[in-house]
C-alpha positions in Angstrom: 101.1 87.5 101.9 102.3 90.1 104.3 100.0 93.0 105.1 101.9 96.1 105.9 98.7 97.4 107.4 95.0 97.0 107.0 93.8 100.0 105.1 91.4 99.0 102.3 93.8 100.0 99.5 96.1 97.3 100.9 93.6 94.5 101.7 90.6 95.3 99.5 90.7 92.1 97.4 91.8 89.7 100.1 88.6 87.7 99.5 85.8 87.5 97.1 83.3 88.3 99.9 84.6 91.8 100.1 82.0 94.0 98.3 84.5 95.9 96.1 83.9 96.6 92.4 85.5 94.1 90.0 86.8 91.9 93.0 88.0 88.6 91.7 86.1 85.5 92.6 87.7 82.3 93.8 86.8 78.6 94.2 88.0 78.7 97.7 85.5 77.6 100.4 86.9 80.4 102.6 86.5 83.0 99.9 90.1 84.0 100.3 91.7 85.1 97.0 94.9 83.2 97.9 93.5 80.4 100.0 96.8 78.5 100.3 98.9 81.5 101.2 100.0 82.4 104.6 98.4 85.7 105.7 100.8 87.6 107.9 100.4 90.8 109.9 101.2 92.3 113.2 98.9 91.5 116.1 98.7 95.2 117.0 97.3 96.0 113.5 94.7 93.1 113.7 93.5 94.2 117.2 93.3 97.8 116.2 91.1 97.3 113.1 89.1 94.4 114.5 87.6 96.8 116.9 87.3 99.6 114.4 86.2 98.0 111.1 83.7 100.7 110.4 86.4 103.3 110.6 88.2 101.6 107.7 85.7 103.1 105.3 84.3 101.4 102.2 80.9 99.7 101.8 81.6 96.9 104.3 85.1 96.9 105.7 84.2 94.1 108.1 83.7 91.8 105.1 87.4 92.3 104.4 88.5 91.2 107.8 86.1 88.4 108.5 87.6 85.9 106.1 91.0 86.4 107.7 89.7 85.6 111.2 91.3 82.4 112.3 93.6 82.4 109.2 95.8 85.3 110.0 99.3 84.6 111.5 100.8 87.2 113.7 104.4 88.3 113.2 106.7 90.5 115.3 109.4 92.9 114.4 112.5 90.9 113.5 110.7 87.8 112.6 112.0 85.9 109.6 109.2 85.0 107.2 111.4 83.4 104.5 115.1 83.1 103.9 116.5 86.7 103.8 113.1 88.3 104.5 112.1 89.8 107.8 109.4 92.2 109.1 110.1 95.4 111.0 107.6 97.3 113.2 107.0 100.7 111.7 104.1 102.1 113.6 102.8 105.6 113.0 100.7 105.4 109.8 98.7 102.8 111.7 99.5 101.2 115.1 100.7 97.9 113.7 102.3 99.0 110.4 105.1 96.7 109.2 107.8 97.1 106.6 109.3 94.1 104.8 113.1 94.0 104.6 114.8 91.7 102.0 118.5 90.8 102.3 120.8 88.4 100.6 120.3 85.2 102.7 123.8 84.1 101.9 125.3 87.3 103.3 127.1 87.9 100.0 125.7 91.4 99.6 125.3 94.3 102.0 122.4 95.7 100.0 118.9 95.3 101.0 115.4 96.2 99.9 112.7 97.7 102.1 109.0 97.5 101.1 107.7 100.5 103.1 103.9 100.2 102.8 102.6 103.6 103.7 105.6 105.0 105.5 106.1 107.1 102.4 103.2 108.3 100.3 105.1 110.8 98.1 108.7 111.6 97.1 108.0 114.9 98.7 108.2 113.1 102.1 111.7 112.0 101.3 112.8 115.6 100.9 110.7 116.7 103.9 110.0 113.8 106.2 108.0 116.1 108.5 105.1 116.1 105.9 102.4 113.9 107.4 99.7 112.1 105.5 96.1 112.8 106.6 95.5 109.2 107.7 98.7 108.8 109.9 97.1 107.9 113.2 100.3 108.9 115.2 102.0 111.7 113.1 105.0 112.1 115.5 105.6 108.3 115.4 105.2 108.3 111.6 107.8 111.1 111.3 110.3 109.2 113.5 109.8 106.0 111.5 110.2 107.9 108.2 113.5 109.5 109.5 114.8 106.0 110.5 113.9 104.5 107.1 115.5 107.4 105.2 118.8 106.8 107.1 119.2 103.2 105.7 122.4 102.8 103.8 122.6 100.5 100.7 118.8 100.1 100.5 116.5 100.1 97.6 113.1 101.3 98.8 109.8 100.1 97.3 107.2 102.8 97.8 104.0 101.6 96.3 102.2 104.9 96.4 104.8 106.7 94.4 103.3 107.4 90.9 106.0 106.3 88.5 109.2 105.7 90.3 108.2 103.1 92.9 111.7 101.8 93.4 114.5 104.1 94.4 117.3 105.0 96.8 117.5 107.9 99.2 120.5 110.1 98.6 121.6 112.2 101.5 123.8 115.2 102.1 123.8 116.1 105.7 120.2 116.2 106.8 118.9 116.8 103.2 117.4 113.8 101.4 116.3 113.2 97.8 114.7 110.4 95.9 116.8 108.7 93.3 114.7 106.3 91.2 116.1 102.9 90.3 114.9 101.7 86.9 111.5 102.7 85.8 108.2 100.9 85.8 106.4 100.9 82.5 103.3 103.1 82.3 99.8 102.0 81.2 100.8 102.2 77.5 104.0 100.3 77.9 106.5 103.2 77.9 
């Protein structure tokens, strides 16, 4: 498991000790939902939230972090975490935010995919990367990271907060960008 960052909407069901509604229960002695998985994140992110658990919000954010203590593995920008999969530092939304970049490990394709976490919250930010999200801790840094991500050629972007069109490409003409969905995820009723 790679945590792009530690906001509750990205780590809320990491363990069954987290007091969230409908949280899954596990048979793991650690309480971790995926006890045999590696739990990867940036050290900057861990340090930031370890000292600010109350600021994460929710009924008991510390309960989300505590099961990870001693289990979490720290990764740095450029680290390979699996064949063809690397992490990239993308601070701004949070201090240790990461993106996950997936490439053909054989080198047979120049295309890549980038899981952007909270670099992008809305397709509107593709067209206007200067739009900041209210929880960006370093708005100028978040803008610069967004600009960098929007310049990637041959990249499918996975933007989890986009309502329907989670997967897409950025099309650019000069400095103008637009979101071009790739495929379409089915909605709740299967359409």
